[in-house]
N, C-alpha and C positions, 0 to 999 in steps of 0.2 A: 685672629688673624688678622692684624692691620699690617704690620709687618711685609708677611708673606703677599699680602693683598700690592703695599709698594713697589715690589722688588719683581714680582711675577708679575701683575698687571698692566703693570710703564711698559710691557714691551708692546702688548698685544690686544686685540679684544675679536670677538670675532662677530662674524653678523651671517645672517641668511634670509631664507627664504625666496620660495621663487625656484623660478629652472631657467636655466637657457634653452631647453628645449620651448620654449613659448616663441621661442624666433622660429616660426616656417622655415623662413632662408637666414640659412643664417651668413651670410653675409648683405643680407640688407640693415639699415639703418632705416625702421621705417616710423610710421609718428606712434605705432602704437609703441617703440622702443628709443624712442628720445627726451629725453628729459624736461623737465619743465619752461618751455619758452627757447627751445633749441630749435632753429635755426637751416634748412638744411643747403647754409653756403657754399661748403667745402665739399657737399654732396654734390651740389649739381656738377662742381669742379671732374671730381676721379670716382663720380659711380654711387650707387647705394653702397655703399664697403660697412661691414658693423665694425668694431672698436677693435677686433681682433686681428682683421684683416687690413688691419689701415695700413701696415710694411709693404701693401702693395698698391701705393695709391698712387702712383707716378708713370703704371701700367709699364713698367719695367723690369718688376720685377727678377733677380736670380736668385736661383738653389743656395749657393754659395753663401748669399750676401749675411743671412740672417750667425752666420757658424763666422762668419770672419768679424761684425760686428759684432757679437755676444767676444771675441778673444780681444775685440778692440776696447770694449768697457771694460773688462777685468785688466786687460794690461793698463790702462788712463787710469782705473783706481788704485791699482798697484805706484804707477810713478807718482801719483801728488801724493799717493800716503808715504812713501819713501819721504818724498820732499820733506812731509812735514815733520817726519820721527827724525830725519836731520836734522832742519834746523830744533825744534824741543831738543834734540840731545846736545846741540851746540852751546844751544841758550842755559842748557842746566849744566854746562862746563862750564862755563865762562860766571855761572851766577851761583857756582857752589851747592845744586841742588843735591839732597841726596838721590842714592841709585837702591832701587828693588833688587829681588832677589834674580835676576836675569842681568844683572850690572847695567841696564838703563834707569835715567833721569829720571826721578817720581819726581810731580807737581802737587799730591796729593788727594786727595780724598776729589775734591770738586772739580781738579784742575785735568787729571786725570780721566775723569767724567768727560769732560768739554773736548778731553782730547779727539777721545774714542767716538764720541755722538760728531764730530766735525769731520772724521774719516767714514765713517758713513755716509754722511752727505757729501762725500766725491762725486757719489752713483750720480749723482742727479746732470752736473755738466758730460760724466761719462757717457751717459745715454744717452743727451741730445745731440752729440759727438757723433757716437756711432749713427744713427739715424740723418744724417745730415751730411756725413760723409763716404757711407757704407753705403746706403739707399738710397741718396740721394733727393728724399725726402726733408716737408719742412717739419721743423724739429715741433715745434706746435701740435704733429698728428700725435705723439706720442700722450702728451696730454689728453684730449679728446679728439669727437669728428669731426668736432668744429674748428681742428687745427688751431685751436689757442686752450687754456687755462680758462673755465668760466667761472667768472668769480662769485658772480650774482649765485649761483647753484652752489658754490661751495660754500659761499655763507646762508644759505639758507640749508645744505646738510650738517652745521656745524652748529646751527641753532637745534636740529634733530638729535643732535648727538650729545649736547652737553647734557641735560638734565636725564641721558639715559646712564651715562657715563657717573657722574657724578650717586646717583642711585645706586649705581654695581659697587661703587666705594663702600657708601654707606651699610650697607648689605655685609656684605667686605667684612667692615667693622665690626658687627653686630655678633658672626659668626662664632662662635667660641676656638679658642687652637687647637689643635690635636695636644693628645696627653703627649707629653714629656716639649715640647715647644716653647721654645724659651720666648716669652714676652717682655723684658727685659727694653724700656725705648725710652734711653735719655733727650733732653731737649737740646739739639747744634747748638744755639747762642745764639745771637741775631746777627753780630757781623757774617757769621755764617753759613746761616737760612738766609740772610739776604744775595747774597752771593752765590750760595747755591740755588733757592730760584730765579734772579738775572741767569745764570748761567743755561738751565733750562728753559725759562722764554726766549732764548736768543736763538740755543743751536736744536732745542728737539724738535718746533715744525718742518725744519732739516732733513733730520735724520729721519723722522716718519715717513714725511714726502718722498726718500729718497730713497726706503725701501720699498715704496707705492710704484715709486718710477723703475725702480730694476726690474721687480716681480711683476706685477702685476701691469707695467707698462711694458716694458722692453721685451721680459721675455718672455709676458702671455702675446704680444704680437709678433716676436720672434718665430714661434711655434705656429701662430695661426696665419703667419707666412705660407706653410706646406700643406694647412688643412682647415677645411671648411667646420667641422666642426665645433662648437663653441670648447663644450669639454674637453676633446683632444688639447684644447690650446691653455683649458684650466689647470687640468692634471701635471705637468708635468714642475709648471712655477709652483705649486701648491709642496709637493715633496720637495723640493730644492730650498723654500723657503723652511718649510720645516727644520729641513738637515740644516743650516743654516745659522739657527740657534744653540744647534749644538742636540746632545742625546741628554735630557734628564729621568722624565719618568714615561710610560705612558703613555697617560694620560693627557702630559704635556702637547707632547710627537704630535700626538692625535689630535687637540685643542689646534696646531700650530695649521696642522693639513686644510683642518674643516674650516679656521679659519679661511685661509688665502682658495679654497675653493669656494667658498662662499661672497668672499671680497673679487675676487676673478667674478664670477658670476655675476656680481651688483655692476663691474666696472665696464661689463658688457654689454647690461641693460640699460643703460643708463646712457653710455657711449663716452665715458669718461672716468678717469679716478679722481674725482672731487668727492663722492661720496663713500671712498677708501680713508682718500686722502683725511677728509673730516674726519672720523671716527679713529684712525689710526692717532694722530696731531693727539685730538682730545684724549685721548687714554692714555698716551703718556705723557701729558704734558701735568692734567690732574695728578696723579701716580708720582710722575717724578716729580708733582712741587711738594709736595705733600711731604716724599723723600727727604729732603731740602732738611724738612724739621726735627731730622731727628739722628745723632748724631752717631756716626758709619752706618750709615742705608747705601752712600752711593758706592762702599767699599764691599757691600755681596756680591758673591760671585753669582748670585740665581740668573734666571733669566724664566722667560715664556712657559720656556721648556720643561722646569721643574715642577707647572702645577700638577697642582694634587687632582685629587676627585672633585673632595665641594668646590675649588675655585670651579673649575669646570664648571659644574652640577649650577652656579651663580653667573657664570658668565653670559653660557650662551643663551639662556631665555632671556635675557637683557638686549644683546643683542640684537636678537630674532627681531623683539621689537624695535632697533633700530631700521632696519631692512625695511619689517613690516611699514613704518610710517617713512618713508622713503620711495618706497612703491607707491603710497596712499598721494602724497603731494603731486608725483608724479604724474598718477590714469589721472588728479582731478585738473593738472595746468592741463593737460594733453585734452582733457572732455572739452574744458573751455575757451582757449586757444592752443594753438601748436607754431604759431608763428614766429613769437618773439625771439630774439636773444637773449640769453645770461650774458651779464656782464659781470 
């Protein structure tokens, strides 16, 4: 099942454990809900707001702001995507690139993958623009309760996620393929492999982070601006995240919903996007780096929505271990010291 792992797991993994209900006051970001070394610098300015309530940071929230902001996010992404598509069409016409079935210029499997990853990455500036221009709050409040992306905490989460992502890929590779599924894997060739690898390492971190900023960041906080319950803030973005990947199998759709529910909870529990970004980035980075080695792997239309039950059964336990590791590190740091600031 290596090829299905490369394509399907390359988009998302599950994380899990715990419950938002552990926070007695959903508006509060207390010592018990801060990640390692979090300092209450921003909280001292804005009051004890939990992550999903950060849209109310300025104290001047209006009911219409999440709606207008969401419209602005979608419009900004659309404008940037159209600009990118127009530029590539002009370049394709000037360089005589071949056309696909829709009559648009194609740049090969690697080139088209790069354009797709880049277009998804546009969500980051779109979200930050909406937070600043519509809600009049610091852009960094979409990243964490500290008002910034906590780089030291992100590095800690990356270190926790890497061995589990590698273990997940290894287990997938050992599982026999379902009857009738082809295992024909051809080496892409050194030039194609290196080009694909460079593309993946350059763009995937932005693509995966952009999905987190859009769903676990903007949408989670948009709904959280209206309601105090963490679960009510988590649920809509989970369904929308799964729907954004299309409909493949019931297992794939369920997997995506669970992924979003638990990463949404983990984001609130740790007070920022870092834990979710770390797992998402590494999962995509590892699996798509493997995909770069095989001819035609980037041309597949399969996504995480096409997961089968075996794939889900492998992914869930592994990612539950990641969430448990995050909570273990968080709790240990809280008991030792809760005044340092991750950087």
